[in-house]
C-alpha positions as CSV (number, residue, x, y, z in Angstrom):
1,X,0.0,0.0,0.0
2,X,1.4,3.4,-1.0
3,X,0.9,6.2,1.5
4,X,-1.2,8.9,-0.4
5,X,1.0,11.6,1.1
6,X,4.0,10.1,-0.6
7,X,2.4,9.5,-4.0
8,X,3.8,12.6,-5.7
9,X,7.3,11.8,-4.5
10,X,7.0,8.2,-5.7
11,X,5.7,9.4,-9.1
12,X,8.6,11.8,-9.5
13,X,11.2,9.2,-8.5
14,X,9.8,6.8,-11.1
15,X,10.5,9.4,-13.8
16,X,13.8,10.5,-12.2
17,X,12.9,14.1,-12.5
18,X,11.4,16.8,-10.3
19,X,9.1,19.4,-11.8
20,X,8.2,22.8,-10.4
21,X,4.5,23.3,-9.6
22,X,2.8,25.4,-12.3
23,X,0.1,27.7,-10.8
24,X,-1.0,30.1,-13.5
25,X,-1.1,30.6,-17.3
26,X,-1.9,33.5,-19.4
27,X,-1.5,33.8,-23.2
28,X,1.9,32.2,-24.1
29,X,3.3,32.3,-20.6
30,X,3.2,30.1,-17.5
31,X,4.2,30.9,-13.9
32,X,5.3,28.6,-11.1
33,X,4.9,28.9,-7.3
34,X,8.0,31.1,-7.0
35,X,6.6,33.6,-9.5
36,X,9.0,32.6,-12.2
37,X,7.6,33.2,-15.8
38,X,8.2,30.7,-18.6
39,X,7.6,31.2,-22.3
40,X,5.6,28.2,-23.3
41,X,7.0,27.5,-26.8
42,X,6.1,23.8,-26.6
43,X,2.4,24.7,-26.3
44,X,2.4,22.3,-23.3
45,X,3.4,19.3,-25.6
46,X,1.8,20.8,-28.7
47,X,-1.6,20.9,-26.9
48,X,-2.3,24.5,-26.3
49,X,-3.5,26.3,-29.5
50,X,-5.4,29.4,-28.2
51,X,-3.3,30.3,-25.2
52,X,-3.5,29.9,-21.5
53,X,-6.2,31.4,-19.3
54,X,-8.9,32.1,-21.9
55,X,-11.9,33.0,-19.7
56,X,-14.6,32.1,-22.1
57,X,-13.4,28.5,-22.2
58,X,-13.7,28.2,-18.4
59,X,-17.1,29.8,-18.6
60,X,-18.3,27.2,-21.3
61,X,-17.0,24.4,-19.1
62,X,-18.8,25.7,-16.0
63,X,-22.1,26.3,-17.9
64,X,-22.1,22.7,-19.2
65,X,-21.2,21.3,-15.8
66,X,-24.1,23.1,-14.2
67,X,-26.5,21.8,-16.9
68,X,-25.2,18.2,-17.3
69,X,-21.9,16.9,-16.2
70,X,-21.8,13.4,-17.7
71,X,-23.8,10.6,-19.2
72,X,-22.5,7.4,-20.8
73,X,-22.5,7.1,-24.5
74,X,-24.1,3.6,-24.3
75,X,-27.2,5.2,-22.8
76,X,-27.5,8.7,-24.2
77,X,-26.1,11.1,-26.7
78,X,-26.0,14.8,-25.8
79,X,-26.8,18.0,-27.8
80,X,-23.3,19.4,-27.1
81,X,-21.6,16.3,-28.5
82,X,-23.9,16.3,-31.6
83,X,-23.2,20.0,-32.1
84,X,-19.5,19.6,-31.8
85,X,-19.4,16.6,-34.1
86,X,-21.1,18.6,-36.8
87,X,-18.7,21.5,-36.2
88,X,-15.7,19.2,-36.4
89,X,-16.9,17.6,-39.6
90,X,-17.3,21.0,-41.2
91,X,-13.9,22.1,-40.0
92,X,-12.4,18.9,-41.5
93,X,-13.6,20.0,-44.9
94,X,-15.7,18.8,-47.8
95,X,-14.0,15.4,-47.9
96,X,-15.7,14.5,-44.7
97,X,-19.2,15.8,-45.5
98,X,-21.7,13.1,-44.5
99,X,-19.1,11.4,-42.4
100,X,-19.1,10.7,-38.7
101,X,-17.0,11.4,-35.6
102,X,-16.0,9.0,-32.8
103,X,-14.9,10.7,-29.6
104,X,-12.1,9.6,-27.3
105,X,-10.1,11.1,-24.5
106,X,-6.8,11.7,-26.3
107,X,-4.4,10.8,-29.1
108,X,-3.4,7.3,-28.3
109,X,-7.1,6.3,-27.8
110,X,-7.9,7.9,-31.1
111,X,-5.2,5.9,-32.9
112,X,-6.5,2.7,-31.2
113,X,-10.0,3.5,-32.4
114,X,-8.9,4.2,-35.9
115,X,-7.0,0.9,-36.1
116,X,-9.9,-1.1,-34.9
117,X,-12.3,0.8,-37.1
118,X,-10.1,0.1,-40.2
119,X,-10.1,-3.6,-39.4
120,X,-13.8,-3.8,-38.9
121,X,-14.6,-1.8,-41.9
122,X,-12.6,-4.2,-44.0
123,X,-14.5,-7.1,-42.5
124,X,-17.9,-5.5,-43.0
125,X,-17.2,-5.1,-46.7
126,X,-16.1,-8.7,-47.1
127,X,-12.3,-8.2,-46.9
128,X,-11.9,-10.5,-43.8
129,X,-8.2,-11.2,-44.5
130,X,-7.2,-7.6,-44.1
131,X,-5.8,-6.9,-40.6
132,X,-2.2,-5.7,-41.1
133,X,-1.4,-2.0,-40.6
134,X,1.7,-0.6,-42.3
135,X,3.5,2.5,-40.9
136,X,6.8,4.2,-41.3
137,X,10.1,3.5,-39.6
138,X,10.9,5.9,-36.7
139,X,7.2,6.8,-36.5
140,X,5.4,7.2,-33.2
141,X,1.6,7.0,-32.9
142,X,0.9,6.6,-29.2
143,X,1.7,4.9,-26.0
144,X,-1.1,2.2,-25.9
145,X,-0.2,-1.2,-27.1
146,X,-2.1,-1.0,-30.4
147,X,-0.5,2.3,-31.2
148,X,2.9,1.0,-30.2
149,X,2.3,-1.9,-32.6
150,X,2.1,0.4,-35.5
151,X,4.9,2.8,-34.3
152,X,8.2,2.3,-35.9
153,X,10.3,4.0,-33.2
154,X,12.4,1.2,-31.7
155,X,13.2,3.1,-28.6
156,X,9.6,3.4,-27.6
157,X,8.7,-0.2,-28.5
158,X,11.7,-2.1,-27.3
159,X,10.7,-3.0,-23.7
160,X,7.2,-3.9,-24.8
161,X,8.1,-6.0,-27.9
162,X,6.8,-9.3,-26.4
163,X,3.4,-7.6,-26.0
164,X,2.9,-5.9,-29.4
165,X,2.3,-7.1,-32.9
166,X,5.0,-6.8,-35.5
167,X,3.8,-5.0,-38.6
168,X,5.8,-3.9,-41.6
169,X,7.5,-0.4,-41.6
170,X,8.5,1.5,-44.7
171,X,11.1,4.2,-45.2
172,X,10.6,7.6,-43.6
173,X,10.9,10.5,-46.1
174,X,13.4,12.5,-44.2
175,X,15.1,14.8,-46.7
176,X,17.9,16.1,-44.5
177,X,19.2,12.5,-44.3
178,X,17.6,11.1,-47.5
179,X,18.1,7.4,-48.1
180,X,18.1,8.0,-51.8
181,X,21.0,10.6,-51.9
182,X,18.8,13.3,-53.6
183,X,20.7,16.0,-55.5
184,X,17.7,18.1,-56.3
185,X,16.4,19.1,-52.9
186,X,14.4,15.9,-52.6
187,X,12.1,16.7,-55.6
188,X,12.3,13.1,-56.7
189,X,12.7,11.0,-53.6
190,X,9.0,11.3,-52.7
191,X,8.2,8.8,-55.4
192,X,11.0,6.4,-54.2
193,X,9.6,6.5,-50.7
194,X,6.0,6.1,-51.9
195,X,7.1,3.0,-54.0
196,X,8.1,1.3,-50.7
197,X,4.5,1.6,-49.6
198,X,3.3,0.0,-52.8
199,X,5.9,-2.8,-52.4
200,X,5.0,-3.4,-48.7
201,X,1.3,-3.7,-49.5
202,X,1.9,-6.0,-52.5
203,X,4.1,-8.3,-50.4
204,X,1.3,-9.0,-47.9
205,X,-0.9,-10.6,-50.6
206,X,-4.1,-8.7,-49.6
207,X,-3.7,-8.6,-45.8
208,X,-3.2,-4.9,-45.3
209,X,-6.2,-3.0,-43.9
210,X,-4.6,0.4,-43.5
211,X,-1.5,2.6,-43.8
212,X,-1.0,5.2,-41.1
213,X,1.2,8.2,-41.2
214,X,1.6,11.7,-39.8
215,X,1.4,14.2,-42.7
216,X,4.1,16.3,-40.9
217,X,5.9,14.0,-38.4
218,X,5.7,15.0,-34.8
219,X,7.1,13.1,-31.8
220,X,10.0,11.3,-33.5
221,X,12.3,13.1,-35.9
222,X,10.6,16.4,-35.3
223,X,8.5,18.4,-37.8
224,X,9.6,16.6,-40.9
225,X,7.7,17.9,-43.9
226,X,7.4,15.3,-46.7
227,X,9.0,15.8,-50.2
228,X,6.8,17.0,-53.1
229,X,4.3,14.4,-54.4
230,X,4.9,11.9,-51.6
231,X,1.5,12.2,-49.9
232,X,-0.5,12.4,-53.2
233,X,1.3,9.2,-54.4
234,X,0.7,7.4,-51.1
235,X,-3.0,8.3,-51.2
236,X,-3.3,7.0,-54.8
237,X,-1.4,3.7,-53.9
238,X,-3.7,3.0,-50.9
239,X,-6.8,3.7,-52.9
240,X,-5.7,1.4,-55.7
241,X,-5.0,-1.4,-53.3
242,X,-8.2,-1.0,-51.2
243,X,-6.1,0.0,-48.2
244,X,-7.4,2.7,-45.9
245,X,-5.2,5.8,-45.4
246,X,-5.2,7.0,-41.8
247,X,-3.8,10.5,-41.3
248,X,-2.5,10.9,-37.7
249,X,-3.0,14.6,-37.0
250,X,-3.0,14.4,-33.3
251,X,-0.4,17.2,-33.3
252,X,-0.9,18.9,-36.6
253,X,-4.7,19.1,-36.7
254,X,-6.8,22.2,-35.8
255,X,-4.5,24.8,-37.4
256,X,-1.0,24.1,-36.2
257,X,0.4,24.2,-39.7
258,X,-1.8,27.1,-40.9
259,X,-4.5,24.9,-42.4
260,X,-7.4,23.3,-40.5
261,X,-5.6,20.0,-41.0
262,X,-2.2,19.5,-42.5
263,X,-3.4,17.2,-45.3
264,X,-5.0,20.2,-46.9
265,X,-1.5,21.5,-47.9
266,X,-1.3,18.6,-50.3
267,X,-5.1,18.3,-51.1
268,X,-5.1,14.7,-49.9
269,X,-8.3,13.1,-48.6
270,X,-7.5,10.4,-46.0
271,X,-10.2,7.8,-45.1
272,X,-9.7,8.4,-41.4
273,X,-8.5,11.5,-39.7
274,X,-7.1,11.1,-36.2
275,X,-6.9,14.2,-34.0
276,X,-6.7,15.2,-30.4
277,X,-4.5,17.9,-28.9
278,X,-5.9,21.0,-30.5
279,X,-9.5,20.0,-30.1
280,X,-9.7,21.5,-26.7
281,X,-6.3,23.2,-26.4
282,X,-5.7,21.2,-23.3
283,X,-8.5,22.7,-21.3
284,X,-10.2,19.2,-21.2
285,X,-9.1,15.7,-22.3
286,X,-10.6,15.0,-25.8
287,X,-9.7,13.1,-29.0
288,X,-11.6,12.1,-32.1
289,X,-11.5,10.0,-35.2
290,X,-13.2,11.6,-38.2
291,X,-14.4,9.1,-40.8
292,X,-15.5,9.6,-44.3
293,X,-19.0,8.8,-45.3
294,X,-17.9,5.6,-47.1
295,X,-16.4,4.4,-43.8
296,X,-19.6,5.1,-41.9
297,X,-21.8,3.4,-44.6
298,X,-21.4,-0.3,-43.6
299,X,-22.3,0.6,-40.0
300,X,-25.5,2.5,-40.8
301,X,-27.4,-0.4,-42.2
302,X,-28.0,-4.0,-41.1
303,X,-26.6,-5.4,-37.9
304,X,-23.0,-4.1,-38.0
305,X,-22.0,-2.5,-34.6
306,X,-18.6,-1.0,-33.9
307,X,-18.0,-2.9,-30.7
308,X,-15.6,-0.4,-29.1
309,X,-15.8,2.4,-26.5
310,X,-14.2,4.5,-23.7
311,X,-16.1,5.5,-20.6
312,X,-15.5,9.2,-21.0
313,X,-15.6,9.4,-24.8
314,X,-17.8,12.4,-25.9
315,X,-17.8,13.8,-22.3
316,X,-20.2,16.7,-22.3
317,X,-17.9,19.1,-20.6
318,X,-15.0,18.2,-23.0
319,X,-17.3,18.8,-26.0
320,X,-18.5,22.1,-24.6
321,X,-14.8,23.0,-24.1
322,X,-14.1,22.0,-27.7
323,X,-17.0,24.0,-29.1
324,X,-15.7,27.2,-27.4
325,X,-12.2,26.3,-28.5
326,X,-13.1,26.0,-32.2
327,X,-15.0,29.2,-31.9
328,X,-11.9,31.0,-30.7
329,X,-9.8,29.5,-33.5
330,X,-12.2,30.6,-36.2
331,X,-13.2,34.0,-34.7
332,X,-9.7,35.0,-34.0
333,X,-8.5,33.8,-37.4
334,X,-5.7,31.7,-35.9
335,X,-5.0,29.6,-39.0
336,X,-4.5,32.9,-40.9
337,X,-2.4,34.3,-38.1
338,X,-0.1,31.2,-38.4
339,X,0.3,31.6,-42.1
340,X,1.0,35.3,-41.8
341,X,3.7,34.8,-39.1
342,X,5.2,31.5,-40.3
343,X,7.8,33.3,-42.3
344,X,8.9,35.4,-39.3
345,X,9.2,32.3,-37.1
346,X,11.1,30.4,-39.7
347,X,13.4,33.4,-40.5
348,X,14.3,33.6,-36.8
349,X,15.1,29.9,-36.7
350,X,17.0,30.1,-40.0
351,X,19.2,32.8,-38.5
352,X,20.6,30.2,-36.1
353,X,22.1,28.3,-39.0
354,X,25.3,30.3,-38.4
355,X,25.9,28.3,-35.2
356,X,28.0,25.2,-35.8
357,X,25.7,22.9,-33.8
358,X,22.7,23.7,-36.0
359,X,22.4,21.2,-38.8
360,X,18.8,21.6,-40.1
361,X,15.8,23.8,-39.6
362,X,12.5,22.4,-40.8
363,X,8.8,22.4,-40.2
364,X,5.5,24.1,-41.2
365,X,3.3,26.7,-39.6
366,X,3.8,26.9,-35.9
367,X,5.5,23.5,-35.8
368,X,9.3,23.5,-36.3
369,X,12.4,21.7,-35.2
370,X,16.1,22.4,-35.1
371,X,18.3,19.3,-35.6
372,X,21.6,19.4,-33.8
373,X,24.8,17.9,-35.3
374,X,28.3,17.2,-34.4
375,X,29.7,18.2,-37.8
376,X,27.7,20.5,-40.0
377,X,29.5,19.6,-43.2
378,X,29.2,15.8,-42.9
379,X,25.9,15.9,-40.9
380,X,27.5,13.7,-38.4
381,X,25.2,13.2,-35.4
382,X,25.9,12.6,-31.8
383,X,26.0,9.0,-30.4
384,X,23.6,8.0,-27.7
385,X,25.9,8.9,-24.8
386,X,26.8,12.3,-26.3
387,X,23.1,13.1,-27.1
388,X,22.2,12.3,-23.5
389,X,24.8,14.6,-22.2
390,X,23.9,17.3,-24.6
391,X,20.1,17.1,-24.1
392,X,19.5,15.9,-20.6
393,X,22.9,16.9,-19.2
394,X,22.7,20.5,-20.3
395,X,20.3,21.8,-23.0
396,X,16.9,20.9,-21.6
397,X,17.7,22.1,-18.1
398,X,19.4,25.3,-19.2
399,X,16.6,26.4,-21.5
400,X,14.1,25.7,-18.7
401,X,16.2,27.6,-16.2
402,X,16.3,30.6,-18.6
403,X,12.5,30.5,-18.9
404,X,12.0,28.8,-22.2
405,X,9.9,25.7,-22.5
406,X,10.5,23.7,-25.7
407,X,10.9,20.0,-26.5
408,X,14.5,18.7,-26.6
409,X,14.6,15.1,-27.5
410,X,16.6,12.3,-29.1
411,X,14.3,9.9,-31.0
412,X,16.9,9.3,-33.7
413,X,18.9,12.5,-33.8
414,X,18.9,15.3,-31.2
415,X,16.3,18.0,-32.0
416,X,14.8,21.1,-30.4
417,X,11.1,21.1,-31.2
418,X,8.9,24.2,-31.1
419,X,5.1,24.1,-31.1
420,X,3.9,27.4,-29.5
421,X,0.3,28.5,-29.0
422,X,-1.1,29.8,-32.3
423,X,-1.4,33.3,-30.8
424,X,2.4,33.8,-30.5
425,X,3.9,36.6,-32.5
426,X,7.0,38.7,-33.2
427,X,7.6,39.7,-29.6
428,X,7.9,36.0,-28.6
429,X,10.0,35.2,-31.6
430,X,12.6,37.8,-30.5
431,X,12.4,36.5,-26.9
432,X,13.1,32.9,-28.0
433,X,16.0,33.9,-30.2
434,X,17.6,35.8,-27.3
435,X,17.5,32.5,-25.3
436,X,18.2,29.9,-27.9
437,X,21.2,31.5,-29.5
438,X,23.4,31.8,-26.3
439,X,22.3,28.4,-25.0
440,X,23.0,26.6,-28.3
441,X,26.4,28.4,-28.5
442,X,27.3,27.3,-24.9
443,X,26.1,23.8,-25.8
444,X,28.6,23.7,-28.7
445,X,31.4,24.9,-26.4
446,X,30.6,22.2,-23.8
447,X,30.6,19.5,-26.5
448,X,34.1,20.7,-27.7
449,X,35.9,17.8,-26.1
450,X,34.1,15.3,-28.4
451,X,34.9,17.1,-31.7
């Protein structure tokens, strides 16, 4: 039995890290109990889109709580869930007109739902052999076992390998370290990477139910934008083979890249759209799977039932939160704001290329990453021990100490990942540059003994 009074300490020891208590948020800033202010340029793990402390969101939550706090989806639907589902379908665009929404509590649950829905859809249309799900190497789609099964990131999967399925993984279109040695700024490698998807589907002899990908990669290599033509080719290949295309937009949905959903940049229509973080901007737990009308069709007639569910899926307070959140996004023109300011953010980050530790700057909208290298000319990266010392031993803690919250991680190569609230602007760009530049310079000096 764990003494409740010691629970927090036990939890912290299990993660081997002590975090300061946060007590207040306003706009793009957070404050801890000591009154120290932090610039939240991680958007609280790419969750916060509209900023902290938006009073109308709290009011919407309170109003719904007073009216109806919760009912289970196996017994009732609610007007607020129905209204938000309609709003979300409209926000997702014409490709999802007539479709449906399945609510969850977060990203991993949404991926699990999409995987199961893809399998059952194939069964309902008579394709009972289709169960495999192809994904990309180094991908990450969630922490639950099903999501880990389709994640290509070995570091995340390794300890749980006896518990997860092994599906095929294809190449990751990562232009900075292109597997096809492109000489034309990766204008041709998109077709090479897409061909791997075609080959993987063909090799399974009709057993693939779906292919899952992030249009702009998130939690692994960091804000990798695909080469021209890649997503369009992948969509065509999946359609030709009867394989469902699942777009994992847990991070990039709801305007983070400057479009409602990132697939719109390439005019691609996935069969299933997975989203979560930006639905409520973190004010309440919520995720969703948005399905096209053709996916919903087999479940609307006959006896087919999607035998799946989560207790708190479609929670009335979460849906009320999301309704208020989407209203802010649209009323304040946050997608347009991102597109207008993307160049300024990118320009500030590009200015850091004069630092010897900065190898690559990439991303879209308000989702960017800086890849750190040991040798800029050869693109030589740091080994695992060096990366640990660089990231955990200095960079992460130093940035935090100086009041900048951003993601520093090593899921393949060390990166600094930025995903600020969509309300951020020029003032914050200057502030982040004033912190990033000296800290990255000092990091390079500290790593001098390894060069």
